Wavefront OBJ file of the C-alpha trace (Angstrom):
o trace
v 128.417 17.646 -37.233
v 128.575 20.351 -34.910
v 126.734 20.412 -31.768
v 124.658 23.244 -33.185
v 124.254 21.247 -36.389
v 122.733 18.555 -34.332
v 120.214 20.934 -32.820
v 119.410 22.345 -36.314
v 118.760 18.729 -37.539
v 116.354 17.916 -34.703
v 114.513 21.182 -35.154
v 114.206 20.287 -38.927
v 112.642 16.927 -38.185
v 110.063 18.548 -35.657
v 109.149 21.065 -38.151
v 108.860 18.523 -40.825
v 106.752 16.396 -38.558
v 104.243 19.396 -37.938
v 103.819 20.133 -41.726
v 105.937 23.547 -41.066
v 107.042 25.207 -44.114
v 110.799 26.219 -43.512
v 113.957 27.265 -44.856
v 117.750 28.162 -43.470
v 118.378 31.629 -44.572
v 121.908 31.656 -46.433
v 124.173 34.313 -44.777
v 125.793 36.484 -47.423
v 127.012 40.104 -47.633
v 123.582 41.118 -48.881
v 121.666 39.835 -45.759
v 121.120 41.393 -42.339
v 123.360 40.336 -39.422
v 121.394 38.500 -36.784
v 118.885 36.395 -38.870
v 117.608 33.587 -37.088
v 118.843 30.189 -38.245
v 115.579 28.962 -39.309
v 112.304 30.894 -40.795
v 109.117 29.119 -41.268
v 105.504 29.477 -41.672
v 102.959 27.242 -39.978
v 98.818 27.615 -40.376
v 99.747 31.411 -41.180
v 102.021 31.870 -38.308
v 105.595 33.225 -38.994
v 107.998 31.474 -37.061
v 111.807 32.337 -36.430
v 114.306 29.948 -34.653
v 117.762 30.566 -33.552
v 119.647 27.352 -32.764
v 122.303 27.190 -30.044
v 124.109 24.409 -28.403
v 125.551 23.864 -24.941
v 125.931 27.305 -23.182
v 126.008 29.323 -26.392
v 123.948 32.648 -25.955
v 122.586 34.832 -28.753
v 124.321 37.767 -29.733
v 122.831 41.455 -29.296
v 122.112 41.366 -33.028
v 120.144 38.061 -32.936
v 118.113 39.348 -29.902
v 117.291 42.508 -31.787
v 115.882 40.385 -34.754
v 114.061 37.971 -32.501
v 112.560 40.924 -30.723
v 111.544 42.664 -34.087
v 109.958 39.491 -35.217
v 107.832 39.270 -31.906
v 106.829 42.818 -32.126
v 105.610 42.267 -35.578
v 103.292 39.450 -34.429
v 105.456 36.592 -35.196
v 106.951 33.607 -33.047
v 110.548 33.655 -32.465
v 112.451 31.079 -30.260
v 115.828 30.341 -29.046
v 116.042 26.358 -29.411
v 118.945 24.252 -27.800
v 119.309 20.416 -26.814
v 117.650 20.976 -23.577
v 114.482 22.658 -24.861
v 113.372 20.819 -27.848
v 110.112 19.924 -26.231
v 109.184 23.596 -26.144
v 109.282 23.695 -29.916
v 107.047 20.598 -30.151
v 104.711 22.083 -27.631
v 103.959 25.165 -29.678
v 102.325 22.850 -32.214
v 99.586 21.069 -29.725
l 1 2 3 4 5 6 7 8 9 10 11 12 13 14 15 16 17 18 19 20 21 22 23 24 25 26 27 28 29 30 31 32 33 34 35 36 37 38 39 40 41 42 43 44 45 46 47 48 49 50 51 52 53 54 55 56 57 58 59 60 61 62 63 64 65 66 67 68 69 70 71 72 73 74 75 76 77 78 79 80 81 82 83 84 85 86 87 88 89 90 91 92
């Protein structure tokens, strides 16, 4: 499993623990570039999560999508192996 794959797996565990409805959008030629790795909903709140590992950074397209989600009132996060607690804390 890739380092980013491990982060996605941990994020999935956290989301499941908190009863979040979530899925991993499939990147195909019909979708939009930059869509976050995980889309979810918790108690009526839209959640978008971009998973990264190590020193990997978001692309300009990913940043645009995350910003648009926040502007629309959703929660957008960039999660890596060092800030998994940030994700846990939004459910407190």
